[in-house]
N, C-alpha and C positions, 0 to 999 in steps of 0.2 A: 504492502498499499505506501508506497512511495510516493503517489500523488496525492496523497492525503494533508490535509493540514487541520492541525488543531485549534481553533477559534472558540479563545475565554472572552463571554459578553458579561463584566459585571452588570444588572442592573441596580441603581440606588432603590426604587420603588421595593417595599415592602424584606429590604436582604435579599432579593433574588437574588441568584448566582443561572445564567441558563448559559449550560456546555454546548456548541456546536461541534460533530464532527460533519466539517463537509468532507464528501466525495464530485468533485468537480458543480460546488456549488453548496447553495446554504441562504436561509437567511439573509437579501438583494445581493446574492450572488450568483453566477451565472449557472449553471447545470448545463455541459455544450450540446448540440441532441442531433451528429452532424453537423453540418453550416448553419442552424439556426441556433436559441438562447434562449431556457428556462432554467429560471431562479422559485425558488421557495418566496415567497413575502413574510409580511405584516398583513395579517394577524397568523397568528398560529394559534392560538388560543387552546390549552388541553386541559389547564381549571377555570370551570365555566363559577360563577356564583350557585349557590344556593346544590342542589343533591345533579350530580350529574346527567344522571338519567332522566329525567321528567326536566334538562334546558340539553338537551341534542343538537338538538339546531345552533346551538351555542358555540358549540367542538368544532372548531375549523379549521380547514386547513388554506393556506392562499394559493397559488405561482402565474408567476407573471411569462411574459414570452417579447422575450429584450430582443429578438430580435429582430431582422428587417423581414419571415417570409415565414407564411405559418406553420401550423406546426402542429399536423393529422396525428393524435394521441389517443386514433383508434387501437388497441391492446395490447396498450402504457395496466401501469396500476400503482393502486395506492397503498402504502404495504406496516399497521401498524409491526413494534416487535413482538406483537404479543399470535405475526399473524396472519389478523383479519385483512379483508383485499378487496379496495375499491378496486374495480374493472373504469376504464374511464366507458363513456357510451358508443356508441359504433358512428360511425362518423366530424364522430367532436372533433375541432380543431379547434386551435387558440389562437388568434388573429397576431396580430406584431401588436407591440406596448397591449395587452388583452391578459387582462388577470380574467382568476376564477377559481372560484371557495367554495372545495366540497367542503360541509354541512353538514354530522354524522346519522343526521334523524332523517326523518325523509321528506320530502314537500317535490314540486316539478322544479323537472329540469331546464334550467335555460343558457345560454351563451355565459352568459356567467357565474351558476349557483348554479352548483350541483350537488345529490345529499345519497351518504353509502345509504342510510335509508334501517344504519345498522339498529338493534331491537337496544344495544346499553352500550356506555362510553365505551369512544374506538382507544380515548388516549387514555394512559396513568396520571393522574396529579402530579406524582411527584417527581419520575423519570419516562423516558423515555423516545419509541425512534419513529419512524416517519420518513420510509423508503421509495423514494420514485420510479419505478423498474417501466426499462420496458417494454415496445414486444418483444424483442429479442430473448428478455433474461436477466438482460446487463444492468446493470446498476446504472441509476443518471444522475442519482442523487442521493442524501443521510445528511437524517437531520437528528443529530440526539437535539434533547432538551434535560435538565434537574436542576431542579429545587434545591436549593441548601437551607 
């Protein structure tokens, strides 16, 4: 993993320290997909107010296309460290400059919001990992977080 970069970002709010393990990208860092660029961006809300099971749609991960051409995410997946997997819908494409927010709960998919429709929280409140996986099974990005 010589291309893996550890980036530690300390947040002053509530003494929270977030650790990001970036393999080609992470929050606000690029994920290369051929000649296109996809990035994890804020918000990534893994610990929502109140009972997570009652607030599944507040639990979100956001991606942005920072490239100059659309990226077809058909066959790509978002995985939790517990191997919960969300597969992007067939024909879903992310335009240049566009963002998409993936909610853990159910809802109606649109160009900028997708719904995992999980029956329980996807992301652990204290620590975990989100992995963006290309259709060929290779990891496009890994985002690791930890509350201290």
